[in-house]
Structure formats: C-alpha cells, structure tokens
N, CA, C and O atoms as a GROMACS GRO file, in nm:
protein
  324
    1UNK      N    1  -3.129   2.978   0.465
    1UNK     CA    2  -3.158   2.915   0.648
    1UNK      C    3  -2.980   2.771   0.535
    1UNK      O    4  -2.978   2.719   0.424
    2UNK      N    5  -2.883   2.772   0.644
    2UNK     CA    6  -2.800   2.774   0.611
    2UNK      C    7  -2.739   2.579   0.592
    2UNK      O    8  -2.738   2.497   0.684
    3UNK      N    9  -2.696   2.554   0.448
    3UNK     CA   10  -2.643   2.384   0.464
    3UNK      C   11  -2.516   2.312   0.524
    3UNK      O   12  -2.486   2.196   0.492
    4UNK      N   13  -2.434   2.400   0.624
    4UNK     CA   14  -2.384   2.396   0.685
    4UNK      C   15  -2.383   2.289   0.823
    4UNK      O   16  -2.453   2.319   0.920
    5UNK      N   17  -2.313   2.183   0.824
    5UNK     CA   18  -2.326   2.105   0.929
    5UNK      C   19  -2.263   2.141   1.051
    5UNK      O   20  -2.152   2.194   1.060
    6UNK      N   21  -2.339   2.109   1.144
    6UNK     CA   22  -2.360   2.206   1.306
    6UNK      C   23  -2.214   2.028   1.403
    6UNK      O   24  -2.162   1.930   1.349
    7UNK      N   25  -2.212   2.071   1.529
    7UNK     CA   26  -2.198   1.931   1.550
    7UNK      C   27  -2.276   1.924   1.659
    7UNK      O   28  -2.234   1.882   1.766
    8UNK      N   29  -2.445   1.983   1.632
    8UNK     CA   30  -2.550   1.926   1.793
    8UNK      C   31  -2.649   1.830   1.667
    8UNK      O   32  -2.732   1.743   1.697
    9UNK      N   33  -2.610   1.877   1.516
    9UNK     CA   34  -2.716   1.836   1.427
    9UNK      C   35  -2.660   1.688   1.407
    9UNK      O   36  -2.724   1.586   1.380
   10UNK      N   37  -2.540   1.698   1.424
   10UNK     CA   38  -2.450   1.552   1.332
   10UNK      C   39  -2.581   1.401   1.428
   10UNK      O   40  -2.618   1.381   1.544
   11UNK      N   41  -2.599   1.352   1.329
   11UNK     CA   42  -2.599   1.168   1.338
   11UNK      C   43  -2.540   1.110   1.458
   11UNK      O   44  -2.475   1.178   1.539
   12UNK      N   45  -2.559   1.006   1.468
   12UNK     CA   46  -2.510   0.846   1.517
   12UNK      C   47  -2.479   0.844   1.361
   12UNK      O   48  -2.582   0.904   1.331
   13UNK      N   49  -2.456   0.835   1.314
   13UNK     CA   50  -2.461   0.759   1.156
   13UNK      C   51  -2.365   0.809   1.030
   13UNK      O   52  -2.304   0.748   0.942
   14UNK      N   53  -2.383   0.959   1.066
   14UNK     CA   54  -2.274   1.065   1.063
   14UNK      C   55  -2.160   1.043   1.083
   14UNK      O   56  -2.069   1.019   1.004
   15UNK      N   57  -2.161   1.053   1.219
   15UNK     CA   58  -2.038   1.019   1.283
   15UNK      C   59  -2.006   0.874   1.269
   15UNK      O   60  -1.889   0.861   1.233
   16UNK      N   61  -2.053   0.788   1.281
   16UNK     CA   62  -1.966   0.629   1.221
   16UNK      C   63  -1.975   0.678   1.074
   16UNK      O   64  -1.859   0.668   1.035
   17UNK      N   65  -2.026   0.712   1.003
   17UNK     CA   66  -1.940   0.729   0.857
   17UNK      C   67  -1.850   0.777   0.877
   17UNK      O   68  -1.758   0.698   0.854
   18UNK      N   69  -1.789   0.941   0.934
   18UNK     CA   70  -1.675   0.984   0.962
   18UNK      C   71  -1.539   0.948   1.014
   18UNK      O   72  -1.425   0.980   0.978
   19UNK      N   73  -1.592   0.861   1.126
   19UNK     CA   74  -1.536   0.767   1.175
   19UNK      C   75  -1.455   0.619   1.045
   19UNK      O   76  -1.338   0.602   1.009
   20UNK      N   77  -1.524   0.577   1.027
   20UNK     CA   78  -1.454   0.455   0.894
   20UNK      C   79  -1.468   0.567   0.784
   20UNK      O   80  -1.468   0.517   0.672
   21UNK      N   81  -1.482   0.744   0.786
   21UNK     CA   82  -1.359   0.728   0.585
   21UNK      C   83  -1.260   0.781   0.649
   21UNK      O   84  -1.163   0.813   0.580
   22UNK      N   85  -1.256   0.809   0.813
   22UNK     CA   86  -1.060   0.794   0.871
   22UNK      C   87  -0.981   0.731   0.880
   22UNK      O   88  -0.864   0.766   0.892
   23UNK      N   89  -1.049   0.557   0.874
   23UNK     CA   90  -0.960   0.485   0.941
   23UNK      C   91  -0.977   0.470   0.808
   23UNK      O   92  -0.912   0.567   0.769
   24UNK      N   93  -1.023   0.412   0.699
   24UNK     CA   94  -1.029   0.430   0.573
   24UNK      C   95  -0.905   0.484   0.539
   24UNK      O   96  -0.816   0.406   0.504
   25UNK      N   97  -0.884   0.613   0.543
   25UNK     CA   98  -0.785   0.735   0.437
   25UNK      C   99  -0.627   0.678   0.546
   25UNK      O  100  -0.511   0.654   0.514
   26UNK      N  101  -0.683   0.675   0.650
   26UNK     CA  102  -0.495   0.620   0.784
   26UNK      C  103  -0.408   0.483   0.692
   26UNK      O  104  -0.294   0.467   0.648
   27UNK      N  105  -0.577   0.375   0.697
   27UNK     CA  106  -0.519   0.316   0.625
   27UNK      C  107  -0.458   0.266   0.513
   27UNK      O  108  -0.361   0.191   0.507
   28UNK      N  109  -0.550   0.331   0.389
   28UNK     CA  110  -0.464   0.392   0.230
   28UNK      C  111  -0.332   0.448   0.292
   28UNK      O  112  -0.238   0.393   0.236
   29UNK      N  113  -0.288   0.538   0.388
   29UNK     CA  114  -0.164   0.547   0.324
   29UNK      C  115  -0.080   0.460   0.389
   29UNK      O  116   0.012   0.413   0.321
   30UNK      N  117  -0.095   0.412   0.563
   30UNK     CA  118  -0.050   0.288   0.613
   30UNK      C  119   0.026   0.162   0.423
   30UNK      O  120   0.136   0.124   0.381
   31UNK      N  121  -0.098   0.151   0.385
   31UNK     CA  122  -0.020   0.079   0.348
   31UNK      C  123   0.023   0.074   0.183
   31UNK      O  124   0.050  -0.020   0.107
   32UNK      N  125   0.012   0.308   0.156
   32UNK     CA  126   0.146   0.292   0.058
   32UNK      C  127   0.202   0.293   0.136
   32UNK      O  128   0.292   0.242   0.070
   33UNK      N  129   0.253   0.306   0.247
   33UNK     CA  130   0.397   0.354   0.301
   33UNK      C  131   0.480   0.204   0.295
   33UNK      O  132   0.585   0.189   0.232
   34UNK      N  133   0.409   0.089   0.378
   34UNK     CA  134   0.434  -0.050   0.332
   34UNK      C  135   0.502  -0.130   0.215
   34UNK      O  136   0.589  -0.217   0.210
   35UNK      N  137   0.406  -0.047   0.099
   35UNK     CA  138   0.427  -0.052  -0.060
   35UNK      C  139   0.591  -0.010  -0.091
   35UNK      O  140   0.696  -0.064  -0.124
   36UNK      N  141   0.543   0.103  -0.060
   36UNK     CA  142   0.672   0.225  -0.124
   36UNK      C  143   0.816   0.153  -0.040
   36UNK      O  144   0.927   0.147  -0.095
   37UNK      N  145   0.786   0.098   0.112
   37UNK     CA  146   0.918   0.041   0.088
   37UNK      C  147   0.928  -0.118   0.076
   37UNK      O  148   1.039  -0.162   0.103
   38UNK      N  149   0.812  -0.230   0.034
   38UNK     CA  150   0.860  -0.316   0.031
   38UNK      C  151   0.941  -0.303  -0.175
   38UNK      O  152   1.026  -0.372  -0.231
   39UNK      N  153   0.847  -0.164  -0.229
   39UNK     CA  154   0.951  -0.156  -0.339
   39UNK      C  155   1.118  -0.095  -0.337
   39UNK      O  156   1.198  -0.035  -0.409
   40UNK      N  157   1.112  -0.125  -0.275
   40UNK     CA  158   1.250  -0.038  -0.188
   40UNK      C  159   1.350  -0.133  -0.208
   40UNK      O  160   1.443  -0.134  -0.289
   41UNK      N  161   1.295  -0.261  -0.066
   41UNK     CA  162   1.376  -0.328  -0.009
   41UNK      C  163   1.389  -0.466  -0.129
   41UNK      O  164   1.494  -0.519  -0.166
   42UNK      N  165   1.261  -0.497  -0.168
   42UNK     CA  166   1.260  -0.642  -0.220
   42UNK      C  167   1.372  -0.646  -0.379
   42UNK      O  168   1.400  -0.758  -0.419
   43UNK      N  169   1.412  -0.559  -0.437
   43UNK     CA  170   1.523  -0.595  -0.550
   43UNK      C  171   1.654  -0.634  -0.470
   43UNK      O  172   1.742  -0.694  -0.532
   44UNK      N  173   1.677  -0.597  -0.306
   44UNK     CA  174   1.811  -0.689  -0.250
   44UNK      C  175   1.772  -0.846  -0.247
   44UNK      O  176   1.859  -0.925  -0.210
   45UNK      N  177   1.640  -0.895  -0.286
   45UNK     CA  178   1.602  -1.033  -0.222
   45UNK      C  179   1.612  -1.058  -0.399
   45UNK      O  180   1.509  -1.123  -0.422
   46UNK      N  181   1.680  -1.039  -0.523
   46UNK     CA  182   1.663  -1.064  -0.605
   46UNK      C  183   1.824  -1.119  -0.676
   46UNK      O  184   1.841  -1.184  -0.779
   47UNK      N  185   1.967  -1.048  -0.543
   47UNK     CA  186   2.106  -1.070  -0.517
   47UNK      C  187   2.101  -1.242  -0.494
   47UNK      O  188   2.133  -1.309  -0.592
   48UNK      N  189   2.064  -1.309  -0.377
   48UNK     CA  190   2.116  -1.387  -0.357
   48UNK      C  191   2.105  -1.514  -0.514
   48UNK      O  192   2.190  -1.591  -0.557
   49UNK      N  193   1.914  -1.476  -0.576
   49UNK     CA  194   1.946  -1.593  -0.698
   49UNK      C  195   1.953  -1.579  -0.812
   49UNK      O  196   1.915  -1.654  -0.902
   50UNK      N  197   2.052  -1.379  -0.821
   50UNK     CA  198   2.095  -1.342  -0.993
   50UNK      C  199   2.299  -1.405  -0.942
   50UNK      O  200   2.410  -1.391  -0.994
   51UNK      N  201   2.255  -1.459  -0.841
   51UNK     CA  202   2.444  -1.453  -0.761
   51UNK      C  203   2.442  -1.612  -0.807
   51UNK      O  204   2.515  -1.658  -0.895
   52UNK      N  205   2.359  -1.675  -0.743
   52UNK     CA  206   2.360  -1.889  -0.738
   52UNK      C  207   2.306  -1.839  -0.888
   52UNK      O  208   2.413  -1.846  -0.829
   53UNK      N  209   2.268  -1.807  -0.984
   53UNK     CA  210   2.249  -1.889  -1.105
   53UNK      C  211   2.034  -1.922  -1.087
   53UNK      O  212   1.957  -1.936  -0.992
   54UNK      N  213   2.024  -1.920  -1.212
   54UNK     CA  214   1.829  -1.910  -1.184
   54UNK      C  215   1.812  -2.038  -1.305
   54UNK      O  216   1.817  -2.045  -1.428
   55UNK      N  217   1.791  -2.126  -1.196
   55UNK     CA  218   1.767  -2.264  -1.260
   55UNK      C  219   1.595  -2.274  -1.301
   55UNK      O  220   1.526  -2.172  -1.308
   56UNK      N  221   1.553  -2.378  -1.322
   56UNK     CA  222   1.437  -2.399  -1.344
   56UNK      C  223   1.326  -2.335  -1.217
   56UNK      O  224   1.234  -2.255  -1.229
   57UNK      N  225   1.372  -2.396  -1.110
   57UNK     CA  226   1.275  -2.333  -1.006
   57UNK      C  227   1.277  -2.220  -0.932
   57UNK      O  228   1.205  -2.185  -0.838
   58UNK      N  229   1.394  -2.150  -1.000
   58UNK     CA  230   1.459  -2.064  -0.896
   58UNK      C  231   1.390  -1.946  -0.988
   58UNK      O  232   1.375  -1.840  -0.928
   59UNK      N  233   1.336  -1.949  -1.156
   59UNK     CA  234   1.324  -1.892  -1.253
   59UNK      C  235   1.157  -1.827  -1.227
   59UNK      O  236   1.100  -1.728  -1.273
   60UNK      N  237   1.105  -1.953  -1.116
   60UNK     CA  238   0.918  -1.927  -1.147
   60UNK      C  239   0.946  -1.812  -0.970
   60UNK      O  240   0.846  -1.751  -0.930
   61UNK      N  241   1.037  -1.803  -0.915
   61UNK     CA  242   1.075  -1.760  -0.774
   61UNK      C  243   1.069  -1.614  -0.770
   61UNK      O  244   1.012  -1.522  -0.711
   62UNK      N  245   1.177  -1.641  -0.884
   62UNK     CA  246   1.322  -1.459  -0.986
   62UNK      C  247   1.106  -1.386  -1.034
   62UNK      O  248   1.067  -1.283  -0.980
   63UNK      N  249   1.030  -1.450  -1.115
   63UNK     CA  250   0.950  -1.381  -1.206
   63UNK      C  251   0.824  -1.363  -1.081
   63UNK      O  252   0.787  -1.246  -1.093
   64UNK      N  253   0.757  -1.418  -0.985
   64UNK     CA  254   0.690  -1.365  -0.841
   64UNK      C  255   0.773  -1.222  -0.819
   64UNK      O  256   0.718  -1.115  -0.844
   65UNK      N  257   0.919  -1.231  -0.766
   65UNK     CA  258   0.976  -1.128  -0.649
   65UNK      C  259   0.977  -0.987  -0.829
   65UNK      O  260   0.996  -0.867  -0.809
   66UNK      N  261   0.964  -1.015  -0.906
   66UNK     CA  262   0.971  -0.908  -1.052
   66UNK      C  263   0.809  -0.819  -1.007
   66UNK      O  264   0.790  -0.703  -0.969
   67UNK      N  265   0.711  -0.935  -1.033
   67UNK     CA  266   0.585  -0.936  -0.994
   67UNK      C  267   0.524  -0.827  -0.886
   67UNK      O  268   0.455  -0.726  -0.897
   68UNK      N  269   0.581  -0.895  -0.783
   68UNK     CA  270   0.568  -0.901  -0.604
   68UNK      C  271   0.604  -0.680  -0.613
   68UNK      O  272   0.541  -0.579  -0.583
   69UNK      N  273   0.711  -0.706  -0.660
   69UNK     CA  274   0.800  -0.529  -0.699
   69UNK      C  275   0.701  -0.436  -0.817
   69UNK      O  276   0.695  -0.314  -0.801
   70UNK      N  277   0.658  -0.474  -0.883
   70UNK     CA  278   0.605  -0.392  -0.957
   70UNK      C  279   0.501  -0.373  -0.927
   70UNK      O  280   0.463  -0.268  -0.978
   71UNK      N  281   0.379  -0.450  -0.830
   71UNK     CA  282   0.262  -0.415  -0.794
   71UNK      C  283   0.348  -0.335  -0.637
   71UNK      O  284   0.319  -0.216  -0.625
   72UNK      N  285   0.395  -0.363  -0.582
   72UNK     CA  286   0.463  -0.263  -0.475
   72UNK      C  287   0.487  -0.115  -0.503
   72UNK      O  288   0.470  -0.039  -0.408
   73UNK      N  289   0.516  -0.073  -0.597
   73UNK     CA  290   0.560   0.017  -0.722
   73UNK      C  291   0.465   0.078  -0.772
   73UNK      O  292   0.465   0.201  -0.759
   74UNK      N  293   0.389   0.033  -0.822
   74UNK     CA  294   0.251   0.081  -0.849
   74UNK      C  295   0.158   0.124  -0.771
   74UNK      O  296   0.074   0.208  -0.801
   75UNK      N  297   0.169   0.073  -0.677
   75UNK     CA  298   0.037   0.042  -0.514
   75UNK      C  299   0.112   0.213  -0.474
   75UNK      O  300   0.063   0.324  -0.499
   76UNK      N  301   0.290   0.167  -0.382
   76UNK     CA  302   0.329   0.288  -0.333
   76UNK      C  303   0.370   0.389  -0.401
   76UNK      O  304   0.418   0.483  -0.338
   77UNK      N  305   0.364   0.395  -0.502
   77UNK     CA  306   0.399   0.590  -0.556
   77UNK      C  307   0.400   0.720  -0.564
   77UNK      O  308   0.472   0.809  -0.609
   78UNK      N  309   0.228   0.699  -0.469
   78UNK     CA  310   0.265   0.874  -0.425
   78UNK      C  311   0.251   0.869  -0.219
   78UNK      O  312   0.206   0.943  -0.131
   79UNK      N  313   0.315   0.749  -0.225
   79UNK     CA  314   0.373   0.772  -0.059
   79UNK      C  315   0.485   0.934  -0.082
   79UNK      O  316   0.559   0.977  -0.171
   80UNK      N  317   0.445   0.974   0.039
   80UNK     CA  318   0.512   1.024   0.079
   80UNK      C  319   0.506   1.186   0.021
   80UNK      O  320   0.598   1.267   0.030
   81UNK      N  321   0.363   1.212  -0.044
   81UNK     CA  322   0.332   1.352  -0.117
   81UNK      C  323   0.214   1.410  -0.086
   81UNK      O  324   0.181   1.517  -0.137
   0.00000   0.00000   0.00000
C-alpha cells in the first residue's frame, strides 16, 4: 500500500493546514524582505543625529536606532537566498 497522499483522499483539515503553511511561508519571506531593506535604510537615519550632535535625549534615540538596525540585520539576513 502506498503512503503517498492523492488529491482524492485529502481532508479539509489537511487542506487547511497546507494553506496555513503556505501563508506562513509567504509571511516569513515578506518579513525578511522588509527587515532586509530596513537594515539597508536605517543607517541613513543616523546621519541627522550625528551631524547635529548627540545630546542626552538624542543618545536614547540613537541607541534605539542601532538596536533596530541590529534586529533588522539578524532577521533579514537570509533575504534573497
């Protein structure tokens, strides 16, 4: 007996799981693309802060931008592979 599933014995639950799996993969690819481009573009936000000088209030904003950039680098690393 063959264990290969055919379209004739596919249940609604299996079909739903397949659709959910495909949607999750597409969502992951979209998130990787967005974070990849965020990692590319976020350093441009550093420039006004660095040109104007980092006062006490700007230091927190700069640290948040660096943290967001590191996060985007890690998550978007595999985009396009």
